N, CA, C, O and the ligand as a Tripos MOL2 file, in Angstrom:
@<TRIPOS>MOLECULE
protein
  233   231    59     0     0
PROTEIN
NO_CHARGES

@<TRIPOS>ATOM
      1 N           0.8530   -1.1690   -0.0080 N.3       1 MET1
      2 CA          0.0040    0.0000   -0.0340 C.3       1 MET1
      3 C           0.8720    1.2100    0.0230 C.2       1 MET1
      4 O           1.8350    1.2800    0.7860 O.2       1 MET1
      5 N           0.5110    2.1860   -0.8140 N.am      2 THR2
      6 CA          1.2200    3.4550   -0.8290 C.3       2 THR2
      7 C           0.2040    4.5820   -0.5170 C.2       2 THR2
      8 O          -0.9220    4.5900   -1.0150 O.2       2 THR2
      9 N           0.6420    5.4970    0.3010 N.am      3 VAL3
     10 CA         -0.1930    6.5610    0.7020 C.3       3 VAL3
     11 C           0.4560    7.8860    0.2930 C.2       3 VAL3
     12 O           1.6750    7.9880    0.1580 O.2       3 VAL3
     13 N          -0.3790    8.8750    0.1070 N.am      4 SER4
     14 CA          0.1800   10.2090   -0.2920 C.3       4 SER4
     15 C          -0.6930   11.3350    0.2950 C.2       4 SER4
     16 O          -1.8310   11.1340    0.7190 O.2       4 SER4
     17 N          -0.0940   12.5020    0.2880 N.am      5 ILE5
     18 CA         -0.8090   13.6550    0.8270 C.3       5 ILE5
     19 C          -0.1490   14.8740    0.1720 C.2       5 ILE5
     20 O           1.0350   14.8710   -0.1670 O.2       5 ILE5
     21 N          -0.9710   15.9110    0.0140 N.am      6 ARG6
     22 CA         -0.4590   17.1860   -0.5060 C.3       6 ARG6
     23 C          -0.5350   18.2520    0.5710 C.2       6 ARG6
     24 O          -1.5130   18.3250    1.3140 O.2       6 ARG6
     25 N           0.4690   19.0550    0.6540 N.am      7 CYS7
     26 CA          0.4270   20.1840    1.5970 C.3       7 CYS7
     27 C          -0.7400   21.1040    1.2520 C.2       7 CYS7
     28 O          -1.3750   21.6680    2.1430 O.2       7 CYS7
     29 N          -1.0100   21.2470    0.0120 N.am      8 ALA8
     30 CA         -2.0960   22.1800   -0.4320 C.3       8 ALA8
     31 C          -3.4700   21.7570    0.0500 C.2       8 ALA8
     32 O          -4.4030   22.5590    0.0300 O.2       8 ALA8
     33 N          -3.6190   20.4540    0.5030 N.am      9 ASP9
     34 CA         -4.8580   19.9970    1.0800 C.3       9 ASP9
     35 C          -5.2090   20.7790    2.3210 C.2       9 ASP9
     36 O          -6.3620   20.7990    2.7530 O.2       9 ASP9
     37 N          -4.1860   21.4410    2.9080 N.am     10 PHE10
     38 CA         -4.4080   22.1760    4.1690 C.3      10 PHE10
     39 C          -4.4620   23.6660    3.9740 C.2      10 PHE10
     40 O          -4.1660   24.4300    4.8930 O.2      10 PHE10
     41 N          -4.8390   24.0870    2.7840 N.am     11 ASN11
     42 CA         -4.9710   25.5170    2.4690 C.3      11 ASN11
     43 C          -3.5960   26.2180    2.5780 C.2      11 ASN11
     44 O          -3.5250   27.4250    2.8080 O.2      11 ASN11
     45 N          -2.5150   25.4450    2.4090 N.am     12 ASN12
     46 CA         -1.2300   26.0970    2.3330 C.3      12 ASN12
     47 C          -0.8770   26.3640    0.9110 C.2      12 ASN12
     48 O          -1.1240   25.5300    0.0390 O.2      12 ASN12
     49 N          -0.3070   27.5020    0.6540 N.am     13 ASP13
     50 CA          0.1540   27.8250   -0.6590 C.3      13 ASP13
     51 C           1.5510   27.1670   -0.8410 C.2      13 ASP13
     52 O           2.5770   27.8450   -0.8140 O.2      13 ASP13
     53 N           1.5530   25.9180   -1.0130 N.am     14 CYS14
     54 CA          2.8050   25.1190   -0.9220 C.3      14 CYS14
     55 C           2.6860   23.9370   -1.8720 C.2      14 CYS14
     56 O           1.6850   23.2200   -1.8450 O.2      14 CYS14
     57 N           3.6830   23.7280   -2.7010 N.am     15 PRO15
     58 CA          3.6680   22.6780   -3.7280 C.3      15 PRO15
     59 C           4.0600   21.3270   -3.1980 C.2      15 PRO15
     60 O           4.0370   20.3560   -3.9540 O.2      15 PRO15
     61 N           4.4260   21.2100   -1.9110 N.am     16 ALA16
     62 CA          4.9780   20.0210   -1.4180 C.3      16 ALA16
     63 C           3.9610   18.8700   -1.4630 C.2      16 ALA16
     64 O           2.7930   19.0930   -1.1430 O.2      16 ALA16
     65 N           4.3590   17.6490   -1.8460 N.am     17 GLN17
     66 CA          3.5640   16.4750   -1.6600 C.3      17 GLN17
     67 C           4.4450   15.3410   -1.2640 C.2      17 GLN17
     68 O           5.6390   15.3220   -1.5660 O.2      17 GLN17
     69 N           3.8490   14.3830   -0.5800 N.am     18 PHE18
     70 CA          4.6250   13.2830    0.0230 C.3      18 PHE18
     71 C           3.9270   11.9670   -0.2880 C.2      18 PHE18
     72 O           2.7050   11.8620   -0.3820 O.2      18 PHE18
     73 N           4.7970   10.9710   -0.4400 N.am     19 THR19
     74 CA          4.3670    9.5960   -0.7190 C.3      19 THR19
     75 C           5.1400    8.6910    0.1950 C.2      19 THR19
     76 O           6.3380    8.9040    0.3820 O.2      19 THR19
     77 N           4.5290    7.7070    0.7660 N.am     20 ALA20
     78 CA          5.2450    6.7630    1.6480 C.3      20 ALA20
     79 C           4.5140    5.3990    1.6000 C.2      20 ALA20
     80 O           3.3600    5.2890    1.1860 O.2      20 ALA20
     81 N           5.2600    4.3740    2.0500 N.am     21 PRO21
     82 CA          4.6170    3.0480    2.0100 C.3      21 PRO21
     83 C           3.5670    2.8240    3.0650 C.2      21 PRO21
     84 O           2.7700    1.8910    2.9660 O.2      21 PRO21
     85 N           3.5560    3.6800    4.0890 N.am     22 ASP22
     86 CA          2.4740    3.5100    5.1170 C.3      22 ASP22
     87 C           2.2250    4.8700    5.7800 C.2      22 ASP22
     88 O           3.0050    5.8110    5.6330 O.2      22 ASP22
     89 N           1.1240    4.9350    6.5060 N.am     23 GLN23
     90 CA          0.6920    6.1830    7.0820 C.3      23 GLN23
     91 C           1.6900    6.7340    8.1330 C.2      23 GLN23
     92 O           1.9170    7.9410    8.2160 O.2      23 GLN23
     93 N           2.2580    5.8420    8.9060 N.am     24 ASP24
     94 CA          3.1860    6.3230    9.9320 C.3      24 ASP24
     95 C           4.3500    7.0790    9.3180 C.2      24 ASP24
     96 O           4.7220    8.1650    9.7640 O.2      24 ASP24
     97 N           4.9180    6.4670    8.2710 N.am     25 GLU25
     98 CA          6.0750    7.0630    7.6300 C.3      25 GLU25
     99 C           5.6420    8.4180    6.9470 C.2      25 GLU25
    100 O           6.3760    9.4060    6.9690 O.2      25 GLU25
    101 N           4.4830    8.4050    6.3760 N.am     26 LEU26
    102 CA          3.9830    9.5690    5.6880 C.3      26 LEU26
    103 C           3.8650   10.7150    6.7350 C.2      26 LEU26
    104 O           4.2510   11.8520    6.4620 O.2      26 LEU26
    105 N           3.3270   10.3940    7.9290 N.am     27 LEU27
    106 CA          3.1750   11.4040    8.9530 C.3      27 LEU27
    107 C           4.5250   11.9530    9.4190 C.2      27 LEU27
    108 O           4.6240   13.1300    9.7670 O.2      27 LEU27
    109 N           5.5540   11.1210    9.4280 N.am     28 GLN28
    110 CA          6.8640   11.6130    9.7510 C.3      28 GLN28
    111 C           7.3670   12.6290    8.7480 C.2      28 GLN28
    112 O           7.9660   13.6370    9.1240 O.2      28 GLN28
    113 N           7.1270   12.3710    7.4790 N.am     29 HIS29
    114 CA          7.4810   13.3040    6.4410 C.3      29 HIS29
    115 C           6.7700   14.6150    6.6080 C.2      29 HIS29
    116 O           7.3810   15.6790    6.5060 O.2      29 HIS29
    117 N           5.4660   14.5480    6.8680 N.am     30 VAL30
    118 CA          4.6710   15.7640    7.0140 C.3      30 VAL30
    119 C           5.0900   16.5090    8.2920 C.2      30 VAL30
    120 O           5.1040   17.7390    8.3240 O.2      30 VAL30
    121 N           5.4200   15.7700    9.3090 N.am     31 GLU31
    122 CA          5.8890   16.4380   10.5360 C.3      31 GLU31
    123 C           7.1470   17.2340   10.3080 C.2      31 GLU31
    124 O           7.2330   18.4010   10.6910 O.2      31 GLU31
    125 N           8.1450   16.5940    9.6710 N.am     32 LEU32
    126 CA          9.3930   17.2510    9.3510 C.3      32 LEU32
    127 C           9.1600   18.5050    8.4860 C.2      32 LEU32
    128 O           9.6960   19.5880    8.7180 O.2      32 LEU32
    129 N           8.3150   18.2640    7.4720 N.am     33 HIS33
    130 CA          8.0460   19.4030    6.5270 C.3      33 HIS33
    131 C           7.3610   20.5290    7.2750 C.2      33 HIS33
    132 O           7.7150   21.6900    7.0740 O.2      33 HIS33
    133 N           6.3980   20.2320    8.1280 N.am     34 THR34
    134 CA          5.7140   21.2840    8.8860 C.3      34 THR34
    135 C           6.6650   22.0740    9.7620 C.2      34 THR34
    136 O           6.6070   23.3020    9.8190 O.2      34 THR34
    137 N           7.5500   21.3440   10.4490 N.am     35 ARG35
    138 CA          8.5240   21.9940   11.3120 C.3      35 ARG35
    139 C           9.5110   22.8750   10.5400 C.2      35 ARG35
    140 O           9.8960   23.9460   11.0090 O.2      35 ARG35
    141 N           9.9020   22.4260    9.3900 N.am     36 SER36
    142 CA         10.9250   23.1260    8.6260 C.3      36 SER36
    143 C          10.4320   24.2170    7.7240 C.2      36 SER36
    144 O          11.0760   25.2470    7.5260 O.2      36 SER36
    145 N           9.2160   23.9430    7.1620 N.am     37 ALA37
    146 CA          8.6910   24.9020    6.1310 C.3      37 ALA37
    147 C           7.6050   25.7500    6.5760 C.2      37 ALA37
    148 O           7.3410   26.7620    5.9260 O.2      37 ALA37
    149 N           6.9160   25.4340    7.6610 N.am     38 HIS38
    150 CA          5.7270   26.1610    8.0630 C.3      38 HIS38
    151 C           5.7610   26.6930    9.5020 C.2      38 HIS38
    152 O           4.7430   26.7450   10.1930 O.2      38 HIS38
    153 N           6.9800   27.0890    9.9300 N.am     39 GLN39
    154 CA          6.9870   27.7350   11.1840 C.3      39 GLN39
    155 C           6.1930   29.0890   11.0870 C.2      39 GLN39
    156 O           6.2080   29.7270   10.0340 O.2      39 GLN39
    157 N           5.5350   29.5000   12.1350 N.am     40 PRO40
    158 CA          5.5400   28.9260   13.4560 C.3      40 PRO40
    159 C           4.4280   27.9100   13.7060 C.2      40 PRO40
    160 O           4.0410   27.6930   14.8540 O.2      40 PRO40
    161 N           3.9070   27.2800   12.6380 N.am     41 MET41
    162 CA          2.9100   26.2190   12.8770 C.3      41 MET41
    163 C           3.5370   25.1120   13.6970 C.2      41 MET41
    164 O           4.6500   24.6690   13.4150 O.2      41 MET41
    165 N           2.8130   24.6680   14.7150 N.am     42 GLU42
    166 CA          3.3530   23.6090   15.5820 C.3      42 GLU42
    167 C           2.7800   22.2670   15.2370 C.2      42 GLU42
    168 O           1.6150   22.1540   14.8550 O.2      42 GLU42
    169 N           3.5710   21.2770   15.3670 N.am     43 TRP43
    170 CA          3.0980   19.9290   15.1500 C.3      43 TRP43
    171 C           2.5200   19.3480   16.4210 C.2      43 TRP43
    172 O           3.2500   19.1630   17.3960 O.2      43 TRP43
    173 N           1.2680   19.0640   16.4400 N.am     44 THR44
    174 CA          0.5460   18.5880   17.6060 C.3      44 THR44
    175 C          -0.2010   17.2860   17.2990 C.2      44 THR44
    176 O          -0.4700   16.9750   16.1390 O.2      44 THR44
    177 N          -0.5300   16.5420   18.3380 N.am     45 PRO45
    178 CA         -1.3870   15.3300   18.1420 C.3      45 PRO45
    179 C          -2.6370   15.6330   17.3780 C.2      45 PRO45
    180 O          -3.0640   14.8520   16.5280 O.2      45 PRO45
    181 N          -3.2500   16.8080   17.6860 N.am     46 GLU46
    182 CA         -4.5060   17.1700   17.0380 C.3      46 GLU46
    183 C          -4.2440   17.4240   15.5160 C.2      46 GLU46
    184 O          -5.0580   17.0480   14.6720 O.2      46 GLU46
    185 N          -3.1210   18.0520   15.1990 N.am     47 LEU47
    186 CA         -2.8270   18.3000   13.8050 C.3      47 LEU47
    187 C          -2.5850   16.9970   13.0720 C.2      47 LEU47
    188 O          -2.9830   16.8200   11.9200 O.2      47 LEU47
    189 N          -1.8890   16.0470   13.8030 N.am     48 ALA48
    190 CA         -1.6360   14.7170   13.1750 C.3      48 ALA48
    191 C          -2.9710   14.0580   12.8260 C.2      48 ALA48
    192 O          -3.0790   13.3950   11.7950 O.2      48 ALA48
    193 N          -3.9980   14.2340   13.6850 N.am     49 GLU49
    194 CA         -5.2910   13.5720   13.4490 C.3      49 GLU49
    195 C          -5.9380   14.2360   12.1790 C.2      49 GLU49
    196 O          -6.5230   13.5460   11.3430 O.2      49 GLU49
    197 N          -5.8200   15.5270   12.0680 N.am     50 VAL50
    198 CA         -6.3610   16.2030   10.9370 C.3      50 VAL50
    199 C          -5.6110   15.7690    9.6330 C.2      50 VAL50
    200 O          -6.2300   15.5690    8.5880 O.2      50 VAL50
    201 N          -4.3520   15.6420    9.7280 N.am     51 VAL51
    202 CA         -3.5650   15.1670    8.5830 C.3      51 VAL51
    203 C          -4.0220   13.7850    8.1280 C.2      51 VAL51
    204 O          -4.1510   13.5170    6.9330 O.2      51 VAL51
    205 N          -4.2630   12.9230    9.0980 N.am     52 LYS52
    206 CA         -4.7070   11.5510    8.8020 C.3      52 LYS52
    207 C          -5.9690   11.5290    8.0010 C.2      52 LYS52
    208 O          -6.1450   10.6320    7.1760 O.2      52 LYS52
    209 N          -6.8590   12.4680    8.1990 N.am     53 THR53
    210 CA         -8.0900   12.5360    7.4620 C.3      53 THR53
    211 C          -7.8830   12.8590    6.0140 C.2      53 THR53
    212 O          -8.7770   12.6300    5.1990 O.2      53 THR53
    213 N          -6.7190   13.3920    5.6610 N.am     54 HIS54
    214 CA         -6.4670   13.7920    4.2660 C.3      54 HIS54
    215 C          -5.5520   12.7650    3.4990 C.2      54 HIS54
    216 O          -5.2680   12.9140    2.3100 O.2      54 HIS54
    217 N          -5.1340   11.7640    4.2290 N.am     55 VAL55
    218 CA         -4.2700   10.7670    3.6010 C.3      55 VAL55
    219 C          -5.0470    9.9900    2.5510 C.2      55 VAL55
    220 O          -6.1620    9.5330    2.8010 O.2      55 VAL55
    221 N          -4.4470    9.8420    1.3670 N.am     56 LYS56
    222 CA         -5.0670    9.0670    0.2860 C.3      56 LYS56
    223 C          -4.2070    7.8530   -0.0380 C.2      56 LYS56
    224 O          -2.9770    7.9060   -0.0580 O.2      56 LYS56
    225 N          -4.8980    6.7870   -0.2850 N.am     57 GLN57
    226 CA         -4.2100    5.6220   -0.8150 C.3      57 GLN57
    227 C          -4.0640    5.7340   -2.2800 C.2      57 GLN57
    228 O          -4.9990    6.1270   -2.9770 O.2      57 GLN57
    229 N          -2.8820    5.3900   -2.7820 N.am     58 VAL58
    230 CA         -2.6460    5.4910   -4.1790 C.3      58 VAL58
    231 C          -2.0820    4.1630   -4.7400 C.2      58 VAL58
    232 O          -1.8160    4.0620   -5.9380 O.2      58 VAL58
    233 ZN          4.0830   22.7390    2.9140 Zn       59 ZN59
@<TRIPOS>BOND
     1     1     2 1
     2     2     3 1
     3     3     4 2
     4     3     5 am
     5     5     6 1
     6     6     7 1
     7     7     8 2
     8     7     9 am
     9     9    10 1
    10    10    11 1
    11    11    12 2
    12    11    13 am
    13    13    14 1
    14    14    15 1
    15    15    16 2
    16    15    17 am
    17    17    18 1
    18    18    19 1
    19    19    20 2
    20    19    21 am
    21    21    22 1
    22    22    23 1
    23    23    24 2
    24    23    25 am
    25    25    26 1
    26    26    27 1
    27    27    28 2
    28    27    29 am
    29    29    30 1
    30    30    31 1
    31    31    32 2
    32    31    33 am
    33    33    34 1
    34    34    35 1
    35    35    36 2
    36    35    37 am
    37    37    38 1
    38    38    39 1
    39    39    40 2
    40    39    41 am
    41    41    42 1
    42    42    43 1
    43    43    44 2
    44    43    45 am
    45    45    46 1
    46    46    47 1
    47    47    48 2
    48    47    49 am
    49    49    50 1
    50    50    51 1
    51    51    52 2
    52    51    53 am
    53    53    54 1
    54    54    55 1
    55    55    56 2
    56    55    57 am
    57    57    58 1
    58    58    59 1
    59    59    60 2
    60    59    61 am
    61    61    62 1
    62    62    63 1
    63    63    64 2
    64    63    65 am
    65    65    66 1
    66    66    67 1
    67    67    68 2
    68    67    69 am
    69    69    70 1
    70    70    71 1
    71    71    72 2
    72    71    73 am
    73    73    74 1
    74    74    75 1
    75    75    76 2
    76    75    77 am
    77    77    78 1
    78    78    79 1
    79    79    80 2
    80    79    81 am
    81    81    82 1
    82    82    83 1
    83    83    84 2
    84    83    85 am
    85    85    86 1
    86    86    87 1
    87    87    88 2
    88    87    89 am
    89    89    90 1
    90    90    91 1
    91    91    92 2
    92    91    93 am
    93    93    94 1
    94    94    95 1
    95    95    96 2
    96    95    97 am
    97    97    98 1
    98    98    99 1
    99    99   100 2
   100    99   101 am
   101   101   102 1
   102   102   103 1
   103   103   104 2
   104   103   105 am
   105   105   106 1
   106   106   107 1
   107   107   108 2
   108   107   109 am
   109   109   110 1
   110   110   111 1
   111   111   112 2
   112   111   113 am
   113   113   114 1
   114   114   115 1
   115   115   116 2
   116   115   117 am
   117   117   118 1
   118   118   119 1
   119   119   120 2
   120   119   121 am
   121   121   122 1
   122   122   123 1
   123   123   124 2
   124   123   125 am
   125   125   126 1
   126   126   127 1
   127   127   128 2
   128   127   129 am
   129   129   130 1
   130   130   131 1
   131   131   132 2
   132   131   133 am
   133   133   134 1
   134   134   135 1
   135   135   136 2
   136   135   137 am
   137   137   138 1
   138   138   139 1
   139   139   140 2
   140   139   141 am
   141   141   142 1
   142   142   143 1
   143   143   144 2
   144   143   145 am
   145   145   146 1
   146   146   147 1
   147   147   148 2
   148   147   149 am
   149   149   150 1
   150   150   151 1
   151   151   152 2
   152   151   153 am
   153   153   154 1
   154   154   155 1
   155   155   156 2
   156   155   157 am
   157   157   158 1
   158   158   159 1
   159   159   160 2
   160   159   161 am
   161   161   162 1
   162   162   163 1
   163   163   164 2
   164   163   165 am
   165   165   166 1
   166   166   167 1
   167   167   168 2
   168   167   169 am
   169   169   170 1
   170   170   171 1
   171   171   172 2
   172   171   173 am
   173   173   174 1
   174   174   175 1
   175   175   176 2
   176   175   177 am
   177   177   178 1
   178   178   179 1
   179   179   180 2
   180   179   181 am
   181   181   182 1
   182   182   183 1
   183   183   184 2
   184   183   185 am
   185   185   186 1
   186   186   187 1
   187   187   188 2
   188   187   189 am
   189   189   190 1
   190   190   191 1
   191   191   192 2
   192   191   193 am
   193   193   194 1
   194   194   195 1
   195   195   196 2
   196   195   197 am
   197   197   198 1
   198   198   199 1
   199   199   200 2
   200   199   201 am
   201   201   202 1
   202   202   203 1
   203   203   204 2
   204   203   205 am
   205   205   206 1
   206   206   207 1
   207   207   208 2
   208   207   209 am
   209   209   210 1
   210   210   211 1
   211   211   212 2
   212   211   213 am
   213   213   214 1
   214   214   215 1
   215   215   216 2
   216   215   217 am
   217   217   218 1
   218   218   219 1
   219   219   220 2
   220   219   221 am
   221   221   222 1
   222   222   223 1
   223   223   224 2
   224   223   225 am
   225   225   226 1
   226   226   227 1
   227   227   228 2
   228   227   229 am
   229   229   230 1
   230   230   231 1
   231   231   232 2
@<TRIPOS>SUBSTRUCTURE
     1 MET1         2 RESIDUE 1 A MET
     2 THR2         6 RESIDUE 1 A THR
     3 VAL3        10 RESIDUE 1 A VAL
     4 SER4        14 RESIDUE 1 A SER
     5 ILE5        18 RESIDUE 1 A ILE
     6 ARG6        22 RESIDUE 1 A ARG
     7 CYS7        26 RESIDUE 1 A CYS
     8 ALA8        30 RESIDUE 1 A ALA
     9 ASP9        34 RESIDUE 1 A ASP
    10 PHE10       38 RESIDUE 1 A PHE
    11 ASN11       42 RESIDUE 1 A ASN
    12 ASN12       46 RESIDUE 1 A ASN
    13 ASP13       50 RESIDUE 1 A ASP
    14 CYS14       54 RESIDUE 1 A CYS
    15 PRO15       58 RESIDUE 1 A PRO
    16 ALA16       62 RESIDUE 1 A ALA
    17 GLN17       66 RESIDUE 1 A GLN
    18 PHE18       70 RESIDUE 1 A PHE
    19 THR19       74 RESIDUE 1 A THR
    20 ALA20       78 RESIDUE 1 A ALA
    21 PRO21       82 RESIDUE 1 A PRO
    22 ASP22       86 RESIDUE 1 A ASP
    23 GLN23       90 RESIDUE 1 A GLN
    24 ASP24       94 RESIDUE 1 A ASP
    25 GLU25       98 RESIDUE 1 A GLU
    26 LEU26      102 RESIDUE 1 A LEU
    27 LEU27      106 RESIDUE 1 A LEU
    28 GLN28      110 RESIDUE 1 A GLN
    29 HIS29      114 RESIDUE 1 A HIS
    30 VAL30      118 RESIDUE 1 A VAL
    31 GLU31      122 RESIDUE 1 A GLU
    32 LEU32      126 RESIDUE 1 A LEU
    33 HIS33      130 RESIDUE 1 A HIS
    34 THR34      134 RESIDUE 1 A THR
    35 ARG35      138 RESIDUE 1 A ARG
    36 SER36      142 RESIDUE 1 A SER
    37 ALA37      146 RESIDUE 1 A ALA
    38 HIS38      150 RESIDUE 1 A HIS
    39 GLN39      154 RESIDUE 1 A GLN
    40 PRO40      158 RESIDUE 1 A PRO
    41 MET41      162 RESIDUE 1 A MET
    42 GLU42      166 RESIDUE 1 A GLU
    43 TRP43      170 RESIDUE 1 A TRP
    44 THR44      174 RESIDUE 1 A THR
    45 PRO45      178 RESIDUE 1 A PRO
    46 GLU46      182 RESIDUE 1 A GLU
    47 LEU47      186 RESIDUE 1 A LEU
    48 ALA48      190 RESIDUE 1 A ALA
    49 GLU49      194 RESIDUE 1 A GLU
    50 VAL50      198 RESIDUE 1 A VAL
    51 VAL51      202 RESIDUE 1 A VAL
    52 LYS52      206 RESIDUE 1 A LYS
    53 THR53      210 RESIDUE 1 A THR
    54 HIS54      214 RESIDUE 1 A HIS
    55 VAL55      218 RESIDUE 1 A VAL
    56 LYS56      222 RESIDUE 1 A LYS
    57 GLN57      226 RESIDUE 1 A GLN
    58 VAL58      230 RESIDUE 1 A VAL
    59 ZN59       233 GROUP 0 **** ****
């Protein structure tokens, strides 16, 4: 199974998209990206839950 997500799904004007073999790894990519590219946005468990609702299987 491969999963993907686009940063633009979260109303960010951002071209980043991520693909990973499972949701946990995908979330790690999104977390790193959020911390590095979208400060001062904070990575929280609540945000992780929101991100999960946008994950697509590809
Ligand atoms: Zn982004």
